[in-house]
Backbone bond lengths (Angstrom), bond angles and torsions (degrees), N, CA, C in turn:
res aa  C-N    CA-C-N  psi(-1)  N-CA   C-N-CA  omega(-1)  CA-C   N-CA-C  phi
1 M - - - 1.477 - - 1.540 108.27 -
2 T 1.284 114.97 148.31 1.451 121.19 175.21 1.461 113.80 -86.80
3 E 1.315 118.52 143.02 1.525 120.93 177.48 1.423 110.78 -63.46
4 T 1.362 118.66 136.09 1.437 124.81 -178.25 1.513 109.17 -101.84
5 T 1.281 114.23 127.07 1.522 125.18 175.33 1.502 110.75 -115.35
6 I 1.232 118.46 113.94 1.570 120.79 -174.84 1.533 107.20 -98.80
7 R 1.403 111.70 114.25 1.434 119.42 177.15 1.494 109.50 -126.69
8 P 1.309 117.72 130.17 1.482 117.07 -175.82 1.494 116.47 -65.07
9 T 1.276 117.69 -16.54 1.504 123.90 -178.15 1.556 112.16 -95.42
10 D 1.325 119.48 -4.11 1.464 116.64 -172.11 1.602 115.50 -83.48
11 G 1.341 116.87 -2.59 1.422 118.74 174.37 1.518 113.00 77.54
12 L 1.285 121.31 7.13 1.507 124.84 -178.46 1.563 107.98 -97.51
13 M 1.321 111.39 151.11 1.464 117.43 172.25 1.567 108.18 -92.11
14 T 1.324 118.28 129.97 1.418 121.20 176.17 1.544 109.03 -107.07
15 L 1.367 111.65 128.78 1.488 117.40 177.04 1.452 107.34 -110.60
16 I 1.212 121.93 126.04 1.474 124.61 178.94 1.576 108.30 -122.05
17 N 1.290 113.25 123.03 1.456 124.55 174.92 1.496 109.37 -107.15
18 V 1.357 114.90 129.29 1.469 120.34 176.00 1.500 110.01 -115.72
19 F 1.339 112.53 132.99 1.509 116.95 -178.27 1.517 112.25 -125.73
20 T 1.307 115.88 142.95 1.459 120.79 175.43 1.541 105.12 -106.16
21 V 1.305 115.59 129.37 1.468 120.62 -176.38 1.498 110.73 -141.35
22 A 1.363 115.87 147.56 1.494 123.63 169.85 1.433 108.82 -58.57
23 P 1.334 119.29 134.32 1.527 123.77 -175.04 1.544 108.85 -54.25
24 E 1.338 118.04 -34.99 1.470 116.55 -177.43 1.530 114.65 -76.35
25 H 1.310 117.31 -9.25 1.439 121.31 176.04 1.508 114.78 -109.13
26 Q 1.286 118.93 4.12 1.441 124.02 175.97 1.512 117.25 -49.35
27 Q 1.332 114.13 -52.04 1.425 120.79 -178.07 1.522 110.23 -64.98
28 E 1.328 117.72 -38.10 1.482 119.11 173.59 1.524 114.44 -59.74
29 L 1.317 115.86 -40.47 1.500 120.33 175.78 1.516 111.62 -67.42
30 V 1.326 116.62 -37.95 1.409 119.42 177.30 1.555 109.75 -60.54
31 D 1.305 114.32 -44.89 1.510 115.93 -179.12 1.488 113.14 -68.84
32 V 1.314 121.32 -28.46 1.412 125.88 179.52 1.509 108.79 -72.86
33 L 1.357 116.28 -43.68 1.475 122.20 -178.85 1.499 108.12 -67.49
34 L 1.279 118.26 -43.84 1.526 118.96 -177.58 1.523 108.14 -63.78
35 D 1.331 116.41 -44.49 1.496 116.95 179.97 1.509 110.31 -62.65
36 A 1.303 117.41 -46.19 1.595 119.44 -178.78 1.500 108.57 -63.22
37 T 1.379 115.87 -41.44 1.455 114.03 -178.79 1.571 113.20 -67.26
38 E 1.330 116.50 -39.84 1.415 117.49 179.10 1.513 116.05 -74.34
39 R 1.376 117.81 -35.33 1.384 118.33 178.60 1.511 115.30 -86.00
40 V 1.313 120.01 -31.49 1.425 119.69 -173.34 1.525 111.58 -111.72
41 M 1.414 115.21 -64.75 1.434 121.33 -172.81 1.513 113.93 -58.16
42 S 1.315 118.09 -38.66 1.520 117.46 -176.04 1.581 109.22 -75.66
43 R 1.253 120.30 -2.37 1.486 122.77 175.96 1.517 111.75 -99.51
44 I 1.269 114.62 -3.51 1.527 119.35 176.84 1.540 108.59 -67.14
45 P 1.291 116.54 133.21 1.539 115.28 179.75 1.512 106.70 -62.62
46 G 1.371 112.32 134.67 1.416 119.91 -179.14 1.495 119.05 90.65
47 F 1.384 113.67 2.37 1.453 119.69 179.11 1.602 108.01 -64.03
48 V 1.286 111.51 133.09 1.545 119.75 177.06 1.477 113.03 -108.19
49 S 1.371 116.32 -51.38 1.425 115.16 -173.94 1.591 108.64 -169.68
50 A 1.333 114.37 166.14 1.504 113.87 177.94 1.587 103.46 -159.01
51 N 1.370 111.55 144.33 1.464 118.09 176.14 1.516 108.16 -138.10
52 I 1.312 113.88 149.71 1.430 122.33 175.54 1.524 110.95 -114.04
53 H 1.302 115.57 129.31 1.473 121.21 -177.44 1.566 112.32 -119.29
54 R 1.249 120.84 132.60 1.411 120.84 177.78 1.575 108.57 -113.44
55 S 1.420 113.91 151.12 1.424 116.14 175.52 1.510 109.85 -85.13
56 D 1.298 113.60 155.24 1.580 117.51 175.12 1.463 113.31 -59.61
57 A 1.311 116.30 -28.81 1.556 114.04 179.70 1.533 111.15 -81.52
58 R 1.372 116.81 -2.23 1.434 121.99 178.48 1.515 114.91 62.09
59 T 1.355 116.71 23.18 1.433 122.97 179.98 1.555 113.68 -111.16
60 H 1.290 116.54 -7.44 1.509 119.90 179.54 1.557 109.62 -139.17
61 M 1.255 114.52 148.79 1.520 121.27 175.97 1.484 107.91 -140.71
62 A 1.364 113.32 158.44 1.456 117.87 175.69 1.436 105.75 -142.24
63 R 1.417 117.39 145.92 1.461 123.95 170.10 1.451 108.66 -117.99
64 A 1.289 122.93 118.50 1.471 128.53 173.97 1.462 107.68 -99.20
65 M 1.375 118.12 122.66 1.416 120.57 179.14 1.558 106.90 -132.76
66 Q 1.385 110.44 139.21 1.481 113.85 -179.11 1.624 108.69 -113.45
67 L 1.273 116.35 143.39 1.400 128.16 176.56 1.468 112.21 -124.69
68 A 1.284 120.62 148.61 1.411 121.80 176.27 1.521 111.30 -74.61
69 S 1.337 116.02 -20.32 1.450 117.83 -178.29 1.627 105.41 -149.84
70 S 1.263 116.59 152.51 1.451 117.55 179.58 1.551 110.56 -87.03
71 E 1.383 120.23 -10.22 1.434 123.11 -179.02 1.481 115.08 -56.14
72 P 1.365 120.35 -47.93 1.485 117.79 -179.20 1.440 117.16 -63.49
73 I 1.387 117.76 -35.90 1.421 119.51 179.04 1.556 114.62 -76.12
74 V 1.328 114.71 -30.53 1.492 117.90 168.06 1.446 111.24 -61.77
75 C 1.300 120.84 -44.49 1.476 119.43 179.76 1.530 113.43 -68.80
76 E 1.358 116.94 -30.65 1.469 123.19 174.31 1.526 110.89 -63.56
77 V 1.282 112.05 -50.32 1.561 118.47 -175.92 1.576 107.05 -64.87
78 A 1.287 118.19 -40.65 1.508 120.51 179.33 1.464 109.71 -61.75
79 Y 1.353 117.13 -40.43 1.510 123.55 -179.82 1.540 106.60 -64.50
80 V 1.309 122.60 -47.76 1.344 127.26 -169.92 1.570 108.17 -65.51
81 H 1.371 116.59 -42.04 1.362 123.95 -175.39 1.634 110.96 -75.50
82 H 1.288 115.37 -19.73 1.485 117.59 -179.44 1.480 114.31 -112.03
83 A 1.333 117.04 3.81 1.440 118.94 -178.38 1.473 112.48 -82.08
């Protein structure tokens, strides 16, 4: 994955997902997010970058993803919620 730099003037949409996880399942969630990001999210038109961050306590994680436009993700969310 590419390093994500968030700048308010870059014209990109930043999507941040925050997850709460049991410490013993953190690596499993990391693996699922990496796979989903590489297989699905990175193929969305306008995808720029994504990073996964874990807390030292192993109870929280975040995925920051940047897109050139919000349109593809809005379409994807609409599809998922209506499928």
